[in-house]
C-alpha positions in Angstrom: 0.0 0.0 0.0 1.3 3.4 -1.0 -0.2 5.8 1.5 -0.1 9.6 0.9 -2.0 12.3 2.6 -2.9 15.2 0.3 -4.8 18.3 1.4 -8.2 18.5 -0.4 -9.3 22.0 -0.9 -7.2 24.9 0.3 -9.7 27.3 1.8 -9.0 29.1 5.1 -5.7 27.9 6.7 -6.6 29.1 10.2 -5.4 27.1 13.1 -8.1 25.6 15.3 -7.0 24.1 18.6 -9.6 21.4 18.5 -8.4 20.1 15.1 -7.5 16.5 14.8 -3.7 15.9 15.3 -1.4 13.9 13.1 -1.3 11.1 15.7 -5.1 10.9 15.8 -5.2 10.8 12.0 -2.7 8.0 11.9 -4.7 6.0 14.4 -7.9 6.6 12.4 -6.4 5.4 9.1 -4.8 2.3 10.8 -8.0 1.3 12.5 -10.0 2.0 9.3 -7.6 -0.2 7.3 -8.0 -3.1 9.7 -11.8 -2.8 9.9 -12.2 -2.9 6.1 -9.4 -5.5 5.5 -7.2 -3.2 3.6 -3.6 -4.3 2.9 -0.9 -2.5 4.8 2.9 -2.9 4.4 4.7 -5.0 7.0 5.7 -3.0 10.0 3.5 0.0 9.3 2.3 1.7 12.4 1.4 5.2 13.8 5.0 6.5 13.4 5.2 5.5 9.8 1.8 7.0 9.1 2.9 10.3 10.6 6.2 10.3 8.6 4.1 9.8 5.4 1.7 12.6 6.3 2.3 15.9 4.6 1.0 19.2 5.7 -2.7 19.5 5.7 -5.1 22.4 5.5 -8.4 23.3 7.2 -11.1 23.7 4.5 -13.5 25.3 7.0 -15.7 22.3 7.8 -13.6 19.2 7.2 -10.0 18.2 7.1 -9.7 15.9 4.1 -6.9 13.6 3.2 -6.3 11.4 0.1 -5.3 7.8 0.7 -3.9 6.0 -2.4 -3.7 2.2 -2.4 -1.3 0.0 -4.3 -3.8 -0.8 -7.0 -4.2 2.9 -7.7 -7.6 3.4 -6.1 -7.8 6.5 -4.0 -10.1 7.3 -1.1 -10.9 10.6 0.7 -10.9 10.6 4.5 -13.0 13.4 5.8 -12.7 14.4 9.4 -15.3 17.1 10.4 -14.0 20.0 12.4 -17.4 20.6 14.0 -19.8 17.8 14.6 -23.6 18.4 14.9 -26.2 15.9 16.1 -27.5 15.5 12.6 -24.3 14.3 11.0 -25.1 10.6 11.5 -28.5 11.1 9.7 -26.7 12.6 6.8 -24.2 9.7 6.5 -27.1 7.3 6.6 -28.8 9.0 3.6 -25.6 9.3 1.6 -24.8 5.6 1.3 -25.7 5.7 -2.3 -22.8 8.1 -2.8 -20.3 5.3 -1.7 -19.9 6.8 1.7 -18.7 4.7 4.7 -18.9 5.9 8.2 -18.1 5.0 11.8 -18.6 6.7 15.1 -17.2 3.9 17.2 -13.5 4.1 16.4 -10.1 4.6 18.0 -10.2 8.4 18.1 -13.9 8.5 19.2 -14.6 11.0 16.5 -16.8 10.6 13.4 -15.2 10.5 9.9 -16.2 9.7 6.4 -14.4 7.6 3.9 -15.5 8.1 0.3 -14.3 7.4 -3.2 -11.8 10.1 -4.3 -13.4 11.9 -7.2 -11.2 12.7 -10.2 -11.8 15.9 -12.0 -11.3 19.7 -12.1 -13.4 22.5 -10.8 -16.1 23.8 -13.2 -15.4 27.1 -14.9 -18.7 29.0 -15.4 -19.6 32.5 -16.6 -22.1 34.1 -18.9 -19.8 33.5 -21.8 -18.3 30.0 -21.0 -19.1 27.3 -21.6 -21.2 27.8 -24.7 -24.3 26.0 -25.7 -25.0 23.1 -26.2 -22.3 22.1 -23.8 -23.7 24.5 -21.2 -27.1 22.9 -21.4 -25.5 19.4 -21.0 -23.9 20.5 -17.7 -27.1 22.0 -16.4 -28.8 18.6 -17.2 -26.3 16.7 -15.2 -26.6 19.1 -12.2 -30.4 18.7 -12.3 -29.9 14.9 -12.2 -27.8 15.2 -9.1 -30.1 17.8 -7.5 -33.3 15.8 -8.0 -31.7 12.4 -7.1 -30.5 13.9 -3.8 -34.0 15.1 -3.1 -35.5 11.7 -4.0 -33.1 9.7 -1.8 -33.2 12.0 1.2 -36.8 13.3 1.4 -38.8 12.6 4.5 -41.7 14.1 6.4 -40.3 16.3 9.2 -43.3 18.6 10.0 -44.6 21.8 8.6 -42.5 24.4 6.9 -44.3 27.4 8.5 -43.8 25.9 12.0 -40.1 25.2 11.2 -39.3 28.8 10.1 -41.4 30.4 12.9 -39.4 28.5 15.5 -36.1 29.7 14.1 -37.3 33.3 14.2 -38.6 33.0 17.7 -35.4 31.5 18.9 -33.5 34.5 17.5 -35.4 37.1 19.5 -33.7 36.3 22.9 -30.3 36.4 21.3 -31.2 39.8 19.8 -32.2 41.1 23.2 -28.9 39.9 24.7 -27.0 41.7 22.0 -25.6 38.6 20.4 -26.8 39.5 16.9 -25.4 43.0 16.2 -27.4 45.2 13.8 -30.5 43.0 14.0 -33.4 44.4 15.9 -36.5 42.9 17.5 -38.5 44.8 14.9 -36.6 43.1 12.2 -37.7 39.7 13.7 -41.3 40.9 14.0 -41.2 42.0 10.4 -39.7 38.7 9.3 -42.4 36.8 11.2 -45.2 38.8 9.5 -43.7 38.4 6.0 -43.1 34.7 6.3 -46.6 33.4 5.4 -46.6 35.5 2.2 -43.3 34.0 1.1 -44.0 30.3 1.7 -46.0 28.4 -0.9 -49.0 27.1 1.0 -49.2 23.9 -1.1 -45.7 23.0 0.1 -46.3 23.5 3.8 -46.5 19.7 4.4 -44.0 18.8 1.7 -41.0 16.7 2.8 -37.7 18.0 4.0 -34.6 16.9 2.2 -30.8 17.4 2.2 -29.5 20.5 0.6 -25.9 20.8 -0.4 -25.9 24.5 0.5 -23.1 25.7 -1.7 -23.3 24.1 -5.1 -21.0 26.6 -6.8 -18.7 26.0 -9.7 -15.8 25.4 -7.3 -17.7 22.5 -5.8 -18.7 20.9 -9.0 -16.0 18.6 -10.5 -15.9 17.8 -14.2 -13.8 15.5 -16.4 -13.0 15.5 -20.1 -15.9 16.7 -22.3 -17.3 18.4 -19.2 -18.9 15.3 -17.7 -19.8 16.1 -14.1 -17.9 13.6 -11.9 -19.0 14.7 -8.5 -20.1 17.4 -6.0 -17.6 18.1 -3.2 -17.4 20.1 0.1 -20.6 19.0 1.9 -19.6 20.9 5.0 -22.6 23.3 4.8 -25.3 20.7 4.1 -28.5 20.9 5.9 -31.9 19.4 6.3 -34.3 22.0 4.9 -38.0 22.4 3.9 -38.7 21.5 0.3 -39.1 25.1 -0.8 -35.5 25.9 0.2 -34.1 22.6 -1.2 -35.8 23.1 -4.6 -34.2 26.4 -5.4 -31.6 26.8 -8.2 -28.0 25.8 -7.4 -25.7 28.6 -6.4 -24.2 29.0 -9.9 -27.6 29.9 -11.2 -28.4 32.4 -8.4 -28.1 36.2 -8.4 -24.8 37.5 -7.3 -24.9 40.1 -5.9 -28.5 39.7 -5.0 -29.6 43.2 -6.1 -28.4 42.7 -9.7 -30.9 41.9 -12.5 -30.4 38.5 -14.1 -28.5 38.4 -17.3 -30.0 37.0 -20.5 -27.6 34.0 -20.1 -28.8 33.4 -16.6 -32.5 33.5 -17.6 -31.8 31.1 -20.4 -29.9 28.8 -18.0 -32.9 28.8 -15.6 -35.3 28.0 -18.4 -33.1 25.0 -19.3 -33.0 24.0 -15.6 -36.8 24.0 -15.3 -37.2 22.0 -18.5 -34.7 19.5 -17.3 -36.5 19.1 -14.0 -39.7 18.4 -15.9 -37.9 15.8 -17.9 -35.7 14.1 -15.3 -37.4 14.3 -11.9 -40.2 11.9 -10.8 -43.7 13.3 -11.4 -44.1 13.9 -7.6 -40.8 15.7 -7.1 -41.2 17.7 -10.3 -44.7 18.8 -9.3 -43.3 20.3 -6.1 -40.1 21.8 -7.6 -41.7 23.6 -10.6 -43.8 26.0 -8.6 -40.7 27.0 -6.6 -38.5 27.5 -9.6 -41.1 29.2 -11.7 -42.5 31.6 -9.1 -42.5 35.3 -10.2 -40.8 36.1 -6.8 -38.4 33.1 -6.8 -35.4 35.1 -5.8 -37.0 37.2 -3.1 -38.6 34.0 -1.7 -35.2 32.2 -1.6 -33.2 35.1 -0.1 -35.9 35.8 2.4 -35.9 32.2 3.7 -32.1 32.3 3.7 -32.3 35.5 5.9 -34.0 33.5 8.6 -30.9 31.4 9.1 -28.2 33.8 7.8 -27.3 36.9 9.9 -25.7 38.6 6.9 -28.7 38.1 4.6 -31.1 39.1 7.5 -29.2 42.4 7.8 -29.0 43.0 4.1 -32.7 42.5 3.4 -33.9 44.3 6.5 -31.7 47.3 5.6 -33.3 47.3 2.2 -36.8 47.2 3.5 -37.3 43.5 2.7 -37.0 44.1 -1.0 -34.7 43.2 -3.9 -34.8 46.8 -5.1 -34.0 46.4 -8.8 -36.4 43.5 -9.3 -39.6 44.9 -7.9 -39.7 41.8 -5.7 -40.4 42.4 -2.1 -42.6 41.8 0.9 -45.3 44.4 0.1 -46.2 42.9 -3.3 -49.7 41.7 -3.6 -50.6 38.5 -5.3 -50.8 34.8 -4.8 -47.5 34.0 -3.1 -45.7 34.1 -6.4 -47.6 31.3 -8.1 -46.1 29.7 -11.1 -45.2 31.8 -14.1 -44.7 29.5 -17.1 -43.0 32.0 -19.4 -39.9 33.2 -17.6 -38.7 31.4 -14.5 -37.6 34.3 -12.5 -38.0 38.1 -12.7 -41.1 39.1 -14.6 -40.2 42.8 -13.9 -36.8 42.6 -15.6 -37.6 45.4 -18.0 
């Protein structure tokens, strides 16, 4: 076995005292190798593992090492830096993605071993890639998006109740000064706007796993732009269907007050058409109203503001509106019911 440890992702390189040490990492890999009957060279122990380990980097949520075996197969060992109570649920639902997990191990710390995905990060702008290659990539991402919803969806209660609870839990923290620049009035406004943003027909829809950051940097492609995998699952979450169904990050507005470009509008049309074609009838029937809403972007960013301090401040400061879009809390209408013609901003002109 040729064993090498290679940093996967070089995000923030901050030092965190609670990070797993080289000794702990060596123990983890050795126990993992024994548990799964992996061949190790004679005499290999913790000291040899440490000598083989190169420098590693904190990617923000996980420390990830590459382990290469004698037959050329490579695995990724992910050790989360911060472990929430829902991590084991996520691992259970990701078995179809070739994920192995254990919580009862030598270091008493959860980790994930998965297939090392070959590929390079997607390059994406209004001008590149061009069509029809661009549409083929969108189709592949839709397949991944809808498959994740299909395999992880489950009933977890009402969406309205879920979001109200989060807002209510923020208020004591605001009073204690723990959320600077957010006021109780902001929370009251947020609570009042919430029912107008949620699609009532999805209140009892299932929750599902959302990647949370499906940007080009986290989409790996091989030759001919075939998508080989989605990486960096550190910001995953269980979320109500209306949140989960929204466009991936590379088809979102950035910054949020900008009008969508013609290329983005066309990409979104392609995305919706692909959902109709690839998703099951049940999932498609729930996704299409979200993606085709005339207020799709405000609805998404408003729901994000409930869980994101930065987005909360930004929308509250702007009077709970996306100013250039004419999308906001005071609009009258039917909660942004489906608009079949253009899947986003009907007020773009």
